[in-house]
mmCIF file as Biopython writes it, N, C-alpha, C and O atoms, coordinates in Angstrom:
data_model
#
loop_
_atom_site.group_PDB
_atom_site.id
_atom_site.type_symbol
_atom_site.label_atom_id
_atom_site.label_alt_id
_atom_site.label_comp_id
_atom_site.label_asym_id
_atom_site.label_entity_id
_atom_site.label_seq_id
_atom_site.pdbx_PDB_ins_code
_atom_site.Cartn_x
_atom_site.Cartn_y
_atom_site.Cartn_z
_atom_site.occupancy
_atom_site.B_iso_or_equiv
_atom_site.auth_seq_id
_atom_site.auth_asym_id
_atom_site.pdbx_PDB_model_num
ATOM 1   N N  . LYS A ? 1  ? 131.654 100.450 92.528  1.0 0.0 1  A 1 
ATOM 2   C CA . LYS A ? 1  ? 130.370 100.296 91.823  1.0 0.0 1  A 1 
ATOM 3   C C  . LYS A ? 1  ? 129.784 101.665 91.493  1.0 0.0 1  A 1 
ATOM 4   O O  . LYS A ? 1  ? 129.677 102.542 92.349  1.0 0.0 1  A 1 
ATOM 5   N N  . ALA A ? 2  ? 129.417 101.815 90.258  1.0 0.0 2  A 1 
ATOM 6   C CA . ALA A ? 2  ? 128.806 103.079 89.849  1.0 0.0 2  A 1 
ATOM 7   C C  . ALA A ? 2  ? 127.291 102.963 89.866  1.0 0.0 2  A 1 
ATOM 8   O O  . ALA A ? 2  ? 126.734 101.938 89.474  1.0 0.0 2  A 1 
ATOM 9   N N  . GLY A ? 3  ? 126.637 104.007 90.315  1.0 0.0 3  A 1 
ATOM 10  C CA . GLY A ? 3  ? 125.179 104.019 90.283  1.0 0.0 3  A 1 
ATOM 11  C C  . GLY A ? 3  ? 124.557 103.098 91.319  1.0 0.0 3  A 1 
ATOM 12  O O  . GLY A ? 3  ? 125.137 102.840 92.373  1.0 0.0 3  A 1 
ATOM 13  N N  . VAL A ? 4  ? 123.371 102.612 91.000  1.0 0.0 4  A 1 
ATOM 14  C CA . VAL A ? 4  ? 122.594 101.820 91.948  1.0 0.0 4  A 1 
ATOM 15  C C  . VAL A ? 4  ? 122.547 100.370 91.487  1.0 0.0 4  A 1 
ATOM 16  O O  . VAL A ? 4  ? 122.521 100.090 90.288  1.0 0.0 4  A 1 
ATOM 17  N N  . ASP A ? 5  ? 122.535 99.454  92.444  1.0 0.0 5  A 1 
ATOM 18  C CA . ASP A ? 5  ? 122.432 98.035  92.107  1.0 0.0 5  A 1 
ATOM 19  C C  . ASP A ? 5  ? 121.072 97.726  91.497  1.0 0.0 5  A 1 
ATOM 20  O O  . ASP A ? 5  ? 120.070 98.360  91.826  1.0 0.0 5  A 1 
ATOM 21  N N  . ARG A ? 6  ? 121.057 96.746  90.608  1.0 0.0 6  A 1 
ATOM 22  C CA . ARG A ? 6  ? 119.787 96.359  89.989  1.0 0.0 6  A 1 
ATOM 23  C C  . ARG A ? 6  ? 118.817 95.852  91.051  1.0 0.0 6  A 1 
ATOM 24  O O  . ARG A ? 6  ? 117.614 96.097  90.969  1.0 0.0 6  A 1 
ATOM 25  N N  . GLU A ? 7  ? 119.351 95.140  92.053  1.0 0.0 7  A 1 
ATOM 26  C CA . GLU A ? 7  ? 118.497 94.627  93.136  1.0 0.0 7  A 1 
ATOM 27  C C  . GLU A ? 7  ? 117.810 95.770  93.870  1.0 0.0 7  A 1 
ATOM 28  O O  . GLU A ? 7  ? 116.624 95.696  94.189  1.0 0.0 7  A 1 
ATOM 29  N N  . THR A ? 8  ? 118.578 96.833  94.135  1.0 0.0 8  A 1 
ATOM 30  C CA . THR A ? 8  ? 118.012 97.988  94.831  1.0 0.0 8  A 1 
ATOM 31  C C  . THR A ? 8  ? 116.874 98.594  94.018  1.0 0.0 8  A 1 
ATOM 32  O O  . THR A ? 8  ? 115.836 98.968  94.562  1.0 0.0 8  A 1 
ATOM 33  N N  . ILE A ? 9  ? 117.086 98.685  92.702  1.0 0.0 9  A 1 
ATOM 34  C CA . ILE A ? 9  ? 116.052 99.235  91.827  1.0 0.0 9  A 1 
ATOM 35  C C  . ILE A ? 9  ? 114.817 98.347  91.865  1.0 0.0 9  A 1 
ATOM 36  O O  . ILE A ? 9  ? 113.694 98.843  91.958  1.0 0.0 9  A 1 
ATOM 37  N N  . GLN A ? 10 ? 115.025 97.031  91.792  1.0 0.0 10 A 1 
ATOM 38  C CA . GLN A ? 10 ? 113.891 96.102  91.820  1.0 0.0 10 A 1 
ATOM 39  C C  . GLN A ? 10 ? 113.120 96.236  93.124  1.0 0.0 10 A 1 
ATOM 40  O O  . GLN A ? 10 ? 111.889 96.217  93.124  1.0 0.0 10 A 1 
ATOM 41  N N  . GLU A ? 11 ? 113.839 96.373  94.241  1.0 0.0 11 A 1 
ATOM 42  C CA . GLU A ? 11 ? 113.173 96.549  95.539  1.0 0.0 11 A 1 
ATOM 43  C C  . GLU A ? 11 ? 112.342 97.824  95.531  1.0 0.0 11 A 1 
ATOM 44  O O  . GLU A ? 11 ? 111.202 97.831  95.996  1.0 0.0 11 A 1 
ATOM 45  N N  . ALA A ? 12 ? 112.914 98.903  95.002  1.0 0.0 12 A 1 
ATOM 46  C CA . ALA A ? 12 ? 112.208 100.182 94.957  1.0 0.0 12 A 1 
ATOM 47  C C  . ALA A ? 12 ? 110.945 100.067 94.107  1.0 0.0 12 A 1 
ATOM 48  O O  . ALA A ? 12 ? 109.894 100.600 94.465  1.0 0.0 12 A 1 
ATOM 49  N N  . VAL A ? 13 ? 111.058 99.368  92.979  1.0 0.0 13 A 1 
ATOM 50  C CA . VAL A ? 13 ? 109.899 99.184  92.100  1.0 0.0 13 A 1 
ATOM 51  C C  . VAL A ? 13 ? 108.824 98.380  92.816  1.0 0.0 13 A 1 
ATOM 52  O O  . VAL A ? 13 ? 107.635 98.687  92.724  1.0 0.0 13 A 1 
ATOM 53  N N  . LYS A ? 14 ? 109.261 97.338  93.537  1.0 0.0 14 A 1 
ATOM 54  C CA . LYS A ? 14 ? 108.314 96.491  94.271  1.0 0.0 14 A 1 
ATOM 55  C C  . LYS A ? 14 ? 107.566 97.324  95.309  1.0 0.0 14 A 1 
ATOM 56  O O  . LYS A ? 14 ? 106.341 97.261  95.407  1.0 0.0 14 A 1 
ATOM 57  N N  . VAL A ? 15 ? 108.318 98.101  96.079  1.0 0.0 15 A 1 
ATOM 58  C CA . VAL A ? 15 ? 107.714 98.943  97.115  1.0 0.0 15 A 1 
ATOM 59  C C  . VAL A ? 15 ? 106.755 99.951  96.483  1.0 0.0 15 A 1 
ATOM 60  O O  . VAL A ? 15 ? 105.653 100.173 96.984  1.0 0.0 15 A 1 
ATOM 61  N N  . ALA A ? 16 ? 107.187 100.556 95.381  1.0 0.0 16 A 1 
ATOM 62  C CA . ALA A ? 16 ? 106.353 101.558 94.721  1.0 0.0 16 A 1 
ATOM 63  C C  . ALA A ? 16 ? 105.042 100.954 94.237  1.0 0.0 16 A 1 
ATOM 64  O O  . ALA A ? 16 ? 103.984 101.570 94.367  1.0 0.0 16 A 1 
ATOM 65  N N  . SER A ? 17 ? 105.113 99.740  93.675  1.0 0.0 17 A 1 
ATOM 66  C CA . SER A ? 17 ? 103.889 99.113  93.168  1.0 0.0 17 A 1 
ATOM 67  C C  . SER A ? 17 ? 102.955 98.736  94.309  1.0 0.0 17 A 1 
ATOM 68  O O  . SER A ? 17 ? 101.734 98.808  94.169  1.0 0.0 17 A 1 
ATOM 69  N N  . VAL A ? 18 ? 103.533 98.334  95.445  1.0 0.0 18 A 1 
ATOM 70  C CA . VAL A ? 18 ? 102.705 98.018  96.615  1.0 0.0 18 A 1 
ATOM 71  C C  . VAL A ? 18 ? 102.004 99.276  97.109  1.0 0.0 18 A 1 
ATOM 72  O O  . VAL A ? 18 ? 100.806 99.263  97.392  1.0 0.0 18 A 1 
ATOM 73  N N  . ILE A ? 19 ? 102.769 100.369 97.211  1.0 0.0 19 A 1 
ATOM 74  C CA . ILE A ? 19 ? 102.192 101.637 97.660  1.0 0.0 19 A 1 
ATOM 75  C C  . ILE A ? 19 ? 101.078 102.069 96.709  1.0 0.0 19 A 1 
ATOM 76  O O  . ILE A ? 19 ? 100.020 102.524 97.143  1.0 0.0 19 A 1 
ATOM 77  N N  . GLN A ? 20 ? 101.329 101.922 95.400  1.0 0.0 20 A 1 
ATOM 78  C CA . GLN A ? 20 ? 100.323 102.304 94.405  1.0 0.0 20 A 1 
ATOM 79  C C  . GLN A ? 20 ? 99.072  101.457 94.568  1.0 0.0 20 A 1 
ATOM 80  O O  . GLN A ? 20 ? 97.955  101.970 94.513  1.0 0.0 20 A 1 
ATOM 81  N N  . ALA A ? 21 ? 99.263  100.151 94.770  1.0 0.0 21 A 1 
ATOM 82  C CA . ALA A ? 21 ? 98.124  99.243  94.930  1.0 0.0 21 A 1 
ATOM 83  C C  . ALA A ? 21 ? 97.307  99.623  96.158  1.0 0.0 21 A 1 
ATOM 84  O O  . ALA A ? 21 ? 96.077  99.630  96.114  1.0 0.0 21 A 1 
ATOM 85  N N  . VAL A ? 22 ? 97.995  99.940  97.256  1.0 0.0 22 A 1 
ATOM 86  C CA . VAL A ? 22 ? 97.304  100.346 98.478  1.0 0.0 22 A 1 
ATOM 87  C C  . VAL A ? 22 ? 96.528  101.637 98.232  1.0 0.0 22 A 1 
ATOM 88  O O  . VAL A ? 22 ? 95.385  101.775 98.669  1.0 0.0 22 A 1 
ATOM 89  N N  . GLY A ? 23 ? 97.152  102.579 97.532  1.0 0.0 23 A 1 
ATOM 90  C CA . GLY A ? 23 ? 96.492  103.843 97.232  1.0 0.0 23 A 1 
ATOM 91  C C  . GLY A ? 23 ? 95.236  103.636 96.411  1.0 0.0 23 A 1 
ATOM 92  O O  . GLY A ? 23 ? 94.201  104.243 96.686  1.0 0.0 23 A 1 
ATOM 93  N N  . VAL A ? 24 ? 95.323  102.774 95.396  1.0 0.0 24 A 1 
ATOM 94  C CA . VAL A ? 24 ? 94.161  102.489 94.550  1.0 0.0 24 A 1 
ATOM 95  C C  . VAL A ? 24 ? 93.057  101.844 95.372  1.0 0.0 24 A 1 
ATOM 96  O O  . VAL A ? 24 ? 91.882  102.180 95.224  1.0 0.0 24 A 1 
ATOM 97  N N  . THR A ? 25 ? 93.444  100.909 96.246  1.0 0.0 25 A 1 
ATOM 98  C CA . THR A ? 25 ? 92.463  100.224 97.094  1.0 0.0 25 A 1 
ATOM 99  C C  . THR A ? 25 ? 91.757  101.224 98.007  1.0 0.0 25 A 1 
ATOM 100 O O  . THR A ? 25 ? 90.535  101.187 98.155  1.0 0.0 25 A 1 
ATOM 101 N N  . LEU A ? 26 ? 92.540  102.120 98.619  1.0 0.0 26 A 1 
ATOM 102 C CA . LEU A ? 26 ? 91.947  103.114 99.513  1.0 0.0 26 A 1 
ATOM 103 C C  . LEU A ? 26 ? 91.007  104.033 98.742  1.0 0.0 26 A 1 
ATOM 104 O O  . LEU A ? 26 ? 89.937  104.386 99.236  1.0 0.0 26 A 1 
ATOM 105 N N  . ASP A ? 27 ? 91.408  104.426 97.520  1.0 0.0 27 A 1 
ATOM 106 C CA . ASP A ? 27 ? 90.550  105.272 96.695  1.0 0.0 27 A 1 
ATOM 107 C C  . ASP A ? 27 ? 89.234  104.559 96.409  1.0 0.0 27 A 1 
ATOM 108 O O  . ASP A ? 27 ? 88.162  105.154 96.513  1.0 0.0 27 A 1 
ATOM 109 N N  . ALA A ? 28 ? 89.324  103.279 96.047  1.0 0.0 28 A 1 
ATOM 110 C CA . ALA A ? 28 ? 88.124  102.508 95.715  1.0 0.0 28 A 1 
ATOM 111 C C  . ALA A ? 28 ? 87.207  102.405 96.929  1.0 0.0 28 A 1 
ATOM 112 O O  . ALA A ? 28 ? 85.991  102.552 96.809  1.0 0.0 28 A 1 
ATOM 113 N N  . GLU A ? 29 ? 87.789  102.154 98.090  1.0 0.0 29 A 1 
ATOM 114 C CA . GLU A ? 29 ? 86.983  102.032 99.305  1.0 0.0 29 A 1 
ATOM 115 C C  . GLU A ? 29 ? 86.324  103.358 99.647  1.0 0.0 29 A 1 
ATOM 116 O O  . GLU A ? 29 ? 85.178  103.393 100.095 1.0 0.0 29 A 1 
ATOM 117 N N  . ALA A ? 30 ? 87.052  104.452 99.435  1.0 0.0 30 A 1 
ATOM 118 C CA . ALA A ? 30 ? 86.493  105.772 99.718  1.0 0.0 30 A 1 
ATOM 119 C C  . ALA A ? 30 ? 85.299  106.040 98.806  1.0 0.0 30 A 1 
ATOM 120 O O  . ALA A ? 30 ? 84.288  106.592 99.240  1.0 0.0 30 A 1 
ATOM 121 N N  . VAL A ? 31 ? 85.423  105.645 97.545  1.0 0.0 31 A 1 
ATOM 122 C CA . VAL A ? 31 ? 84.327  105.846 96.590  1.0 0.0 31 A 1 
ATOM 123 C C  . VAL A ? 31 ? 83.128  104.989 96.983  1.0 0.0 31 A 1 
ATOM 124 O O  . VAL A ? 31 ? 81.989  105.455 96.952  1.0 0.0 31 A 1 
ATOM 125 N N  . LEU A ? 32 ? 83.388  103.738 97.351  1.0 0.0 32 A 1 
ATOM 126 C CA . LEU A ? 32 ? 82.297  102.831 97.719  1.0 0.0 32 A 1 
ATOM 127 C C  . LEU A ? 32 ? 81.609  103.292 99.001  1.0 0.0 32 A 1 
ATOM 128 O O  . LEU A ? 32 ? 80.409  103.082 99.175  1.0 0.0 32 A 1 
ATOM 129 N N  . ALA A ? 33 ? 82.370  103.918 99.895  1.0 0.0 33 A 1 
ATOM 130 C CA . ALA A ? 33 ? 81.825  104.327 101.187 1.0 0.0 33 A 1 
ATOM 131 C C  . ALA A ? 33 ? 80.845  105.489 101.028 1.0 0.0 33 A 1 
ATOM 132 O O  . ALA A ? 33 ? 79.958  105.679 101.860 1.0 0.0 33 A 1 
ATOM 133 N N  . GLU A ? 34 ? 81.010  106.262 99.958  1.0 0.0 34 A 1 
ATOM 134 C CA . GLU A ? 34 ? 80.156  107.436 99.788  1.0 0.0 34 A 1 
ATOM 135 C C  . GLU A ? 34 ? 78.752  107.061 99.365  1.0 0.0 34 A 1 
ATOM 136 O O  . GLU A ? 34 ? 77.908  107.938 99.179  1.0 0.0 34 A 1 
#
């Protein structure tokens, strides 16, 4: 197999979007807390 499996890419994208969502949520909470 050459390169990366599509499933692996999808998992990485899923994880990345979750991390991004958490980051946005934390940013919003930090702004609201001020």
